[in-house]
KETORGU-325301 format. One record per residue: residue number from 1; x, y negated, z negated of N, C-alpha, C in turn; residue in three letters. Coordinates in steps of 0.02 Angstrom, whole numbers, padded with zeros to 5 digits, m for minus. Layout:
N
(NUM,(X,Y,Z),(X,Y,Z),(X,Y,Z),'ALA')
...
This chain:
195
(1,(00042,00058,m00004),(m00001,00001,00000),(00042,m00065,00000),'MET')
(2,(00099,m00063,m00042),(00140,m00120,m00044),(00170,m00134,00024),'LYS')
(3,(00195,m00081,00056),(00224,m00086,00121),(00175,m00118,00176),'SER')
(4,(00114,m00098,00174),(00063,m00122,00214),(00049,m00200,00204),'LEU')
(5,(00047,m00219,00139),(00043,m00288,00122),(00102,m00328,00141),'LEU')
(6,(00157,m00301,00138),(00223,m00338,00159),(00223,m00341,00233),'LEU')
(7,(00202,m00289,00271),(00195,m00292,00345),(00147,m00350,00364),'PHE')
(8,(00088,m00347,00336),(00037,m00399,00353),(00060,m00469,00340),'LEU')
(9,(00099,m00477,00282),(00127,m00543,00265),(00181,m00567,00319),'ALA')
(10,(00223,m00519,00334),(00272,m00538,00386),(00237,m00553,00452),'LEU')
(11,(00187,m00512,00471),(00153,m00526,00532),(00125,m00596,00531),'LEU')
(12,(00096,m00619,00477),(00066,m00687,00472),(00117,m00740,00479),'THR')
(13,(00174,m00726,00442),(00228,m00783,00441),(00259,m00792,00511),'ILE')
(14,(00273,m00734,00544),(00309,m00738,00607),(00263,m00756,00670),'THR')
(15,(00197,m00750,00655),(00152,m00768,00712),(00149,m00711,00763),'GLY')
(16,(00171,m00650,00740),(00167,m00591,00784),(00098,m00572,00805),'CYS')
(17,(00047,m00596,00764),(m00021,m00575,00775),(m00042,m00608,00845),'HIS')
(18,(m00008,m00660,00866),(m00028,m00695,00928),(00016,m00675,00985),'ASN')
(19,(00062,m00629,00978),(00109,m00605,01035),(00069,m00573,01091),'LEU')
(20,(00013,m00545,01081),(m00024,m00508,01128),(m00060,m00562,01177),'LYS')
(21,(m00065,m00622,01159),(m00100,m00672,01196),(m00060,m00688,01258),'SER')
(22,(m00093,m00692,01317),(m00059,m00705,01375),(m00042,m00781,01379),'THR')
(23,(m00065,m00821,01337),(m00052,m00893,01339),(00002,m00916,01288),'VAL')
(24,(00030,m00866,01250),(00083,m00884,01202),(00147,m00850,01225),'LEU')
(25,(00193,m00893,01244),(00256,m00870,01267),(00305,m00851,01216),'ILE')
(26,(00300,m00889,01160),(00348,m00877,01103),(00309,m00861,01044),'THR')
(27,(00343,m00840,00990),(00305,m00835,00924),(00276,m00898,00905),'PRO')
(28,(00220,m00904,00865),(00191,m00963,00845),(00213,m00987,00777),'SER')
(29,(00251,m00945,00740),(00283,m00968,00674),(00224,m00994,00627),'TYR')
(30,(00166,m00970,00635),(00114,m00990,00588),(00081,m01056,00599),'GLY')
(31,(00106,m01091,00655),(00080,m01160,00671),(00013,m01157,00712),'ILE')
(32,(00005,m01111,00758),(m00050,m01114,00800),(m00109,m01067,00764),'LEU')
(33,(m00167,m01086,00778),(m00223,m01042,00751),(m00263,m01015,00807),'ASN')
(34,(m00311,m00971,00794),(m00348,m00937,00849),(m00385,m00987,00892),'SER')
(35,(m00405,m01042,00864),(m00437,m01094,00909),(m00387,m01124,00958),'ALA')
(36,(m00325,m01135,00939),(m00278,m01155,00989),(m00267,m01107,01045),'ASP')
(37,(m00263,m01046,01026),(m00254,m00992,01074),(m00314,m00982,01118),'ILE')
(38,(m00372,m00983,01088),(m00432,m00968,01128),(m00449,m01022,01174),'LYS')
(39,(m00430,m01085,01159),(m00442,m01144,01206),(m00408,m01132,01270),'ALA')
(40,(m00344,m01107,01269),(m00313,m01093,01331),(m00329,m01027,01363),'TYR')
(41,(m00345,m00980,01321),(m00367,m00916,01351),(m00431,m00921,01390),'GLU')
(42,(m00475,m00974,01370),(m00535,m00984,01411),(m00527,m01010,01479),'ALA')
(43,(m00467,m01044,01495),(m00460,m01066,01559),(m00397,m01032,01600),'ILE')
(44,(m00368,m00984,01564),(m00310,m00954,01588),(m00323,m00894,01631),'HIS')
(45,(m00286,m00887,01687),(m00288,m00820,01720),(m00229,m00805,01762),'ASN')
(46,(m00172,m00842,01759),(m00112,m00830,01795),(m00056,m00807,01748),'ILE')
(47,(m00034,m00750,01759),(00024,m00723,01716),(00081,m00768,01716),'PRO')
(48,(00116,m00780,01663),(00169,m00825,01658),(00230,m00795,01697),'TYR')
(49,(00262,m00833,01738),(00323,m00817,01771),(00364,m00877,01771),'ASN')
(50,(00425,m00876,01736),(00464,m00938,01733),(00493,m00964,01799),'PRO')
(51,(00491,m00917,01850),(00519,m00939,01912),(00462,m00963,01960),'MET')
(52,(00405,m00969,01937),(00347,m00993,01981),(00307,m01050,01935),'GLU')
(53,(00265,m01082,01964),(00220,m01132,01932),(00159,m01143,01976),'GLY')
(54,(00118,m01189,01951),(00057,m01207,01985),(00072,m01241,02048),'ALA')
(55,(00020,m01238,02097),(00029,m01272,02158),(00020,m01347,02139),'VAL')
(56,(00067,m01384,02146),(00069,m01453,02118),(00014,m01494,02145),'LYS')
(57,(00002,m01486,02214),(m00051,m01529,02244),(m00123,m01519,02213),'GLU')
(58,(m00133,m01455,02196),(m00197,m01435,02167),(m00199,m01449,02096),'ALA')
(59,(m00142,m01449,02062),(m00137,m01457,01988),(m00178,m01409,01952),'TYR')
(60,(m00167,m01347,01967),(m00200,m01290,01933),(m00195,m01291,01862),'LEU')
(61,(m00246,m01285,01822),(m00243,m01285,01750),(m00255,m01217,01723),'VAL')
(62,(m00259,m01167,01771),(m00261,m01096,01744),(m00194,m01071,01719),'GLU')
(63,(m00146,m01116,01723),(m00080,m01089,01695),(m00061,m01126,01632),'ASN')
(64,(m00107,m01127,01587),(m00096,m01160,01521),(m00058,m01116,01467),'ALA')
(65,(m00009,m01137,01439),(00031,m01095,01399),(00050,m01136,01330),'TYR')
(66,(00065,m01099,01276),(00092,m01126,01214),(00162,m01097,01209),'TRP')
(67,(00211,m01138,01185),(00278,m01115,01169),(00297,m01157,01101),'GLN')
(68,(00337,m01122,01062),(00358,m01161,01000),(00433,m01154,01000),'CYS')
(69,(00461,m01209,00983),(00537,m01217,00984),(00560,m01246,00918),'PHE')
(70,(00628,m01239,00905),(00657,m01262,00847),(00662,m01339,00853),'LYS')
(71,(00639,m01375,00802),(00629,m01449,00804),(00695,m01487,00830),'SER')
(72,(00759,m01464,00804),(00811,m01497,00826),(00829,m01494,00898),'PRO')
(73,(00795,m01447,00936),(00812,m01434,01012),(00767,m01485,01050),'ASP')
(74,(00726,m01524,01018),(00674,m01569,01056),(00702,m01639,01056),'ILE')
(75,(00693,m01673,01118),(00712,m01742,01124),(00654,m01775,01162),'ASP')
(76,(00630,m01829,01136),(00578,m01870,01172),(00612,m01936,01191),'ILE')
(77,(00593,m01950,01255),(00623,m02012,01283),(00579,m02040,01343),'TYR')
(78,(00596,m02098,01360),(00557,m02137,01410),(00598,m02144,01474),'CYS')
(79,(00572,m02126,01528),(00605,m02133,01593),(00578,m02198,01621),'ASP')
(80,(00617,m02249,01620),(00587,m02317,01640),(00573,m02323,01708),'PRO')
(81,(00519,m02360,01720),(00493,m02372,01792),(00504,m02443,01816),'LEU')
(82,(00530,m02485,01770),(00534,m02560,01785),(00478,m02596,01760),'GLY')
(83,(00475,m02661,01763),(00423,m02705,01744),(00359,m02696,01783),'TYR')
(84,(00304,m02690,01750),(00237,m02676,01781),(00195,m02742,01767),'ILE')
(85,(00179,m02781,01818),(00153,m02844,01811),(00077,m02841,01775),'GLU')
(86,(00044,m02789,01797),(m00025,m02774,01771),(m00020,m02767,01692),'GLU')
(87,(00031,m02730,01669),(00039,m02722,01599),(00076,m02778,01559),'TRP')
(88,(00110,m02814,01595),(00154,m02871,01564),(00204,m02836,01520),'LYS')
(89,(00230,m02779,01547),(00273,m02739,01507),(00314,m02689,01554),'ASN')
(90,(00363,m02662,01529),(00401,m02607,01561),(00362,m02546,01560),'VAL')
(91,(00355,m02513,01617),(00322,m02449,01618),(00365,m02388,01612),'GLY')
(92,(00344,m02333,01593),(00386,m02277,01584),(00347,m02211,01589),'CYS')
(93,(00384,m02155,01607),(00357,m02091,01605),(00385,m02059,01542),'THR')
(94,(00343,m02037,01500),(00362,m02007,01435),(00382,m01935,01447),'ILE')
(95,(00442,m01919,01430),(00469,m01853,01443),(00488,m01820,01374),'MET')
(96,(00478,m01757,01370),(00504,m01715,01314),(00549,m01660,01342),'ILE')
(97,(00611,m01660,01319),(00656,m01603,01340),(00668,m01558,01285),'THR')
(98,(00676,m01496,01300),(00692,m01445,01248),(00752,m01405,01278),'VAL')
(99,(00809,m01408,01241),(00867,m01364,01259),(00869,m01312,01206),'GLU')
(100,(00863,m01252,01225),(00861,m01194,01180),(00932,m01168,01176),'THR')
(101,(00942,m01126,01123),(01005,m01092,01113),(01029,m01047,01168),'ASN')
(102,(00980,m01017,01205),(00998,m00974,01259),(01001,m01011,01330),'ASP')
(103,(01022,m01078,01319),(01033,m01125,01373),(00974,m01131,01426),'GLN')
(104,(00910,m01117,01402),(00855,m01130,01437),(00832,m01202,01423),'LYS')
(105,(00809,m01239,01477),(00788,m01305,01471),(00716,m01313,01496),'ARG')
(106,(00674,m01338,01453),(00605,m01357,01471),(00594,m01434,01473),'HIS')
(107,(00557,m01458,01517),(00544,m01529,01525),(00470,m01533,01531),'VAL')
(108,(00442,m01570,01475),(00372,m01583,01475),(00363,m01661,01487),'TYR')
(109,(00317,m01679,01535),(00305,m01744,01551),(00235,m01767,01545),'TRP')
(110,(00219,m01823,01522),(00153,m01847,01520),(00124,m01855,01588),'MET')
(111,(00055,m01839,01596),(00030,m01841,01666),(00020,m01912,01696),'PRO')
(112,(00033,m01965,01662),(00028,m02030,01690),(00080,m02072,01659),'GLN')
(113,(00090,m02129,01692),(00141,m02178,01663),(00107,m02226,01608),'GLU')
(114,(00150,m02252,01561),(00127,m02292,01508),(00172,m02353,01498),'TYR')
(115,(00145,m02406,01470),(00183,m02463,01444),(00238,m02440,01395),'PRO')
(116,(00290,m02471,01394),(00347,m02453,01340),(00321,m02456,01270),'LEU')
(117,(00277,m02506,01255),(00254,m02507,01185),(00215,m02444,01167),'ASN')
(118,(00176,m02419,01214),(00141,m02355,01201),(00192,m02299,01182),'TYR')
(119,(00239,m02292,01229),(00296,m02246,01211),(00323,m02251,01142),'TYR')
(120,(00337,m02311,01123),(00359,m02320,01050),(00315,m02296,00999),'HIS')
(121,(00250,m02312,01008),(00195,m02289,00964),(00193,m02215,00958),'GLU')
(122,(00194,m02180,01019),(00193,m02107,01022),(00254,m02080,00992),'LYS')
(123,(00314,m02105,01007),(00372,m02078,00974),(00372,m02080,00902),'LYS')
(124,(00350,m02136,00870),(00341,m02147,00800),(00297,m02090,00770),'ILE')
(125,(00239,m02083,00805),(00182,m02036,00777),(00213,m01964,00783),'PHE')
(126,(00242,m01947,00838),(00269,m01877,00850),(00329,m01867,00800),'TRP')
(127,(00365,m01915,00785),(00418,m01908,00735),(00393,m01887,00666),'HIS')
(128,(00331,m01923,00653),(00303,m01901,00585),(00277,m01831,00587),'LYS')
(129,(00254,m01804,00638),(00228,m01733,00637),(00286,m01685,00649),'ILE')
(130,(00343,m01706,00671),(00399,m01658,00686),(00452,m01663,00635),'THR')
(131,(00459,m01718,00599),(00513,m01730,00549),(00508,m01678,00492),'HIS')
(132,(00567,m01647,00480),(00570,m01597,00427),(00531,m01535,00443),'ASN')
(133,(00515,m01524,00507),(00480,m01462,00526),(00530,m01418,00560),'GLN')
(134,(00526,m01356,00540),(00574,m01305,00570),(00558,m01293,00643),'LYS')
(135,(00489,m01285,00660),(00466,m01274,00728),(00417,m01321,00746),'TYR')
(136,(00409,m01331,00813),(00356,m01377,00846),(00333,m01337,00907),'VAL')
(137,(00266,m01339,00916),(00237,m01306,00977),(00213,m01349,01021),'CYS')
(138,(00219,m01334,01084),(00188,m01376,01141),(00139,m01335,01181),'PHE')
(139,(00088,m01364,01204),(00040,m01335,01248),(00045,m01374,01311),'GLY')
(140,(00048,m01343,01366),(00060,m01375,01434),(00043,m01330,01489),'GLY')
(141,(00046,m01358,01547),(00026,m01329,01610),(00094,m01319,01651),'TYR')
(142,(00111,m01256,01669),(00174,m01237,01702),(00173,m01264,01773),'HIS')
(143,(00218,m01301,01789),(00225,m01332,01858),(00286,m01294,01892),'GLU')
(144,(00296,m01306,01959),(00351,m01272,01990),(00417,m01294,01953),'PRO')
(145,(00458,m01243,01942),(00517,m01253,01913),(00575,m01273,01956),'PRO')
(146,(00633,m01303,01931),(00690,m01318,01968),(00729,m01254,01974),'ASN')
(147,(00738,m01225,02034),(00773,m01166,02050),(00828,m01181,02103),'VAL')
(148,(00887,m01167,02090),(00943,m01170,02137),(00976,m01102,02150),'VAL')
(149,(00978,m01083,02212),(01010,m01020,02230),(00981,m00963,02188),'ASP')
(150,(00916,m00963,02179),(00881,m00912,02141),(00889,m00915,02066),'GLY')
(151,(00921,m00963,02035),(00938,m00972,01963),(00894,m01027,01939),'ARG')
(152,(00857,m01011,01886),(00816,m01064,01855),(00854,m01118,01820),'LEU')
(153,(00851,m01182,01843),(00886,m01234,01812),(00846,m01261,01755),'ILE')
(154,(00785,m01279,01763),(00738,m01291,01705),(00667,m01285,01730),'HIS')
(155,(00624,m01272,01675),(00554,m01263,01680),(00521,m01332,01675),'SER')
(156,(00473,m01347,01718),(00432,m01407,01717),(00364,m01394,01691),'ASN')
(157,(00338,m01441,01647),(00275,m01432,01613),(00238,m01499,01610),'TRP')
(158,(00174,m01497,01624),(00134,m01557,01611),(00109,m01556,01539),'THR')
(159,(00126,m01607,01500),(00113,m01609,01429),(00041,m01604,01417),'PHE')
(160,(00010,m01564,01371),(m00052,m01569,01350),(m00057,m01579,01272),'ASP')
(161,(m00024,m01537,01231),(m00026,m01543,01164),(00041,m01530,01124),'LYS')
(162,(00048,m01564,01063),(00101,m01550,01024),(00074,m01534,00952),'ILE')
(163,(00104,m01487,00924),(00077,m01464,00855),(00129,m01437,00811),'LYS')
(164,(00129,m01457,00748),(00172,m01432,00698),(00133,m01416,00633),'SER')
(165,(00163,m01394,00582),(00127,m01386,00519),(00105,m01451,00485),'LYS')
(166,(00136,m01508,00511),(00121,m01575,00484),(00067,m01612,00527),'ALA')
(167,(00043,m01588,00581),(m00004,m01622,00619),(m00003,m01607,00690),'GLY')
(168,(m00044,m01637,00736),(m00049,m01623,00807),(m00068,m01687,00843),'SER')
(169,(m00061,m01680,00908),(m00082,m01734,00953),(m00098,m01702,01024),'ASP')
(170,(m00139,m01734,01060),(m00162,m01706,01125),(m00174,m01764,01173),'SER')
(171,(m00147,m01752,01236),(m00156,m01798,01286),(m00230,m01800,01304),'TYR')
(172,(m00259,m01740,01315),(m00329,m01738,01341),(m00379,m01768,01291),'TRP')
(173,(m00366,m01759,01229),(m00414,m01778,01178),(m00417,m01852,01166),'GLU')
(174,(m00362,m01888,01189),(m00363,m01965,01186),(m00388,m01997,01245),'GLU')
(175,(m00404,m01959,01298),(m00436,m01993,01357),(m00501,m02014,01342),'LEU')
(176,(m00526,m02069,01374),(m00600,m02091,01368),(m00642,m02039,01408),'THR')
(177,(m00701,m02044,01393),(m00754,m01996,01430),(m00754,m02015,01506),'GLU')
(178,(m00745,m02080,01526),(m00739,m02096,01597),(m00678,m02065,01628),'GLU')
(179,(m00622,m02066,01593),(m00560,m02038,01624),(m00572,m01963,01627),'GLU')
(180,(m00597,m01928,01573),(m00608,m01859,01580),(m00662,m01838,01640),'LYS')
(181,(m00710,m01880,01648),(m00758,m01868,01701),(m00722,m01875,01767),'ALA')
(182,(m00679,m01921,01778),(m00643,m01932,01843),(m00593,m01871,01855),'ALA')
(183,(m00559,m01850,01806),(m00516,m01792,01811),(m00557,m01728,01828),'ILE')
(184,(m00611,m01720,01795),(m00653,m01660,01807),(m00679,m01665,01878),'SER')
(185,(m00698,m01725,01902),(m00723,m01728,01968),(m00673,m01709,02022),'ALA')
(186,(m00617,m01733,02009),(m00559,m01715,02053),(m00547,m01636,02056),'PHE')
(187,(m00546,m01610,01997),(m00533,m01538,01994),(m00591,m01497,02026),'HIS')
(188,(m00652,m01520,02018),(m00707,m01484,02049),(m00701,m01480,02120),'SER')
(189,(m00670,m01525,02158),(m00655,m01522,02230),(m00624,m01458,02248),'VAL')
(190,(m00573,m01440,02204),(m00534,m01377,02214),(m00567,m01313,02182),'TYR')
(191,(m00619,m01325,02147),(m00656,m01268,02115),(m00619,m01246,02051),'GLY')
(192,(m00587,m01294,02019),(m00546,m01281,01963),(m00585,m01294,01893),'LEU')
(193,(m00566,m01262,01843),(m00597,m01278,01777),(m00547,m01323,01741),'VAL')
(194,(m00573,m01372,01708),(m00531,m01415,01666),(m00561,m01413,01597),'TRP')
(195,(m00514,m01419,01543),(m00550,m01413,01469),(m00607,m01458,01460),'PRO')
């Protein structure tokens, strides 16, 4: 009985109970719950292959996955676009890079550009939910990777969610209803499902 309880405790701690999910690429380290997994399983139907990704033009969302990484391996930065007159601010693409110990590189990017002050606000908030956390999980949509001579250089991801034991954030959830409707209308042209 003690060994069964120890096994169940270890299973919970390591997140192995989620390993059978097709949307979870790495262990979840107790960060993700069944609702996180089920949300992606509801729209998922493409087996994960690091050498492939979605058809970028159609922006397929059937390739949604969760991955969890060691917090020190994560870097959040802004790829500047120059001054945007409409915003009266510098624009940027928010990028998240992950360099793992096994030399794998993942690049998550926000699906649209933002003013520099928005990037600073996001970085401060994300720092709060990742600071002093051993692991951080990212939900995103796998895009075509960078491959040279048949060798994977890095995996590209469209950012959707970030989650740690200290909190979470989501690109989709902060969109207005009008923005969500516009994206859904675009995807319906391709017969795609959007969360």
